[in-house]
N, C-alpha and C positions, 0 to 999 in steps of 0.2 A: 505493500499501500504505499504510494507516493505521499510525502508531505510537503516536501519543498524541492523542487527542480529548478537547476539554473547553473550557468556556468559561473565558476569563480575564477577571476583572473587578477592579476596585479592591478591594483587601482592606480588612478593617475589621470584619468581622463573622465570628465563630466562628474556632477554631482550625485552622490549615493547616499542612501540611507543604511543604518546598520540591519544586519540580516536579523529576522525575528524568527526565533524557534517556536515551532508549534508543539504542544504537549503531546506526548507519546499516547497512542490509542489503546495498547493492551499491556499488562503487565510483563509480558514476555518479549516487547519490542525494544528495538534498539535502532539507531541510525547508522546507516552506512554510506561511505563516500565513494564515489564513482570518479577515479581518477583517468581523464582522458589522455590518449597518447599525445606526444609532441616531441619536437627537436629540444635540445638543450637551451636554446633561446627562445623558444616559445613561451608564452605565459600559461601558468597552470589554468587548467579547466577542470572544474568539480561539479559533480551533482551530489545532493544528498537526499536521502529517501530512508522512509521507515520500513522496517522488516520484522516479523516475528521469529524469535530463536526457535520457536515450535515448529517452523517450516523448514528448518535445517538450510539457512541460506549459505551459498558459497561465497566466502570472502576470506581475505587474509588480514591479520591484525599487525599493526605497528605500534610497537613499545619503544619509547624514546626518552631521552632525558630533555625535559622541557627548556632547560637553561632557565630563561626568564619565566616568571611565573605568569605575566600576562602578556597577549600578543602585541606586537608593535608594528607588524608589517600587515598593511591594508591588502586584502584579496577581494576581487569583485566577485560578487555573487548576484548572477542574473544580470540584467541591464541597470539595475538601479539600487542593488544592495552591496555591502560588503561586510567581511569577517576580518577579526585581527588575529594573526598567527604568529608564533614566535619564529625568531629568525632560524632555530634549529629545525623546526617542523618544516619551513619552507625548504631549507636545503635538503632535508631527508626526502620530501616528495618530489624534488627535483632531481635527486639521485635514483629514486624508486622507479618514476615514470617511464615507462616503456614507449619507445618510437612507434611500435605497432599495435600494441594491445591496450584494451581499457583494463585497468585494474580496479577491483572491490575491495575497498579497506574499511577497518574499523579503526578510527583514531580517537582516543578519548577526550582529546582537548576539542575536536570537531563533533564529534558524535553525541557528547553528552553536553546538554545546556548547563555550562559552569556557572551561570548566574541562578539557576534554579536549584536551590539546595536540597529540596526534596527529591527531585529527579537525580541530582547528582549522587546522593546517598542511596538512591535505589539502584542506578547504574553501576555504581562501584561494588554493591553487594552482588551484582550479577557478573563481575569481571572474571571469575573464575570460569564460568560457564561460557562467556564470551570468548576467551582465549582457548578454552578446550574445543570450542566450534569451529574456530578458524582453521583452515585447510593448511596455514602455515603462518609463522609469526616472524616478523622483521624486528631486529633489534638495531636501534640507530642512536650511537652516542655522541655523534658529532663528527665533524671533518677530521682527517688526520692531521695530525700536529707533530712537530718535533718532540 
């Protein structure tokens, strides 16, 4: 069941409003991110939608070190919305993105409404099930450094 579909791109053109999360429909619901393919220099394009874990959706999970606790990079969501992501998440997505295939990902910072404490608490309690249900899990700690 789709709750919010739209492209997420780096902001920087036109006025945008903050992306508004809709409440999850079912107790077993999570949001997934569809990461569109692209070249390294292309803008990130994402869609976000709701699924029930009871339907055993196929997705991969991303576990990463947030770095900053709050997002500081604006990415576009549809034609008129934006989300803030951390620099480390942006870098992870740019590295994970395929040139040919769409990826379906669960990413806690995006898939959980971080401003809704009740949703966040419920989703955190489901994280074991979320990670166990993923076909694979990517671990990202950041760029290589000396």
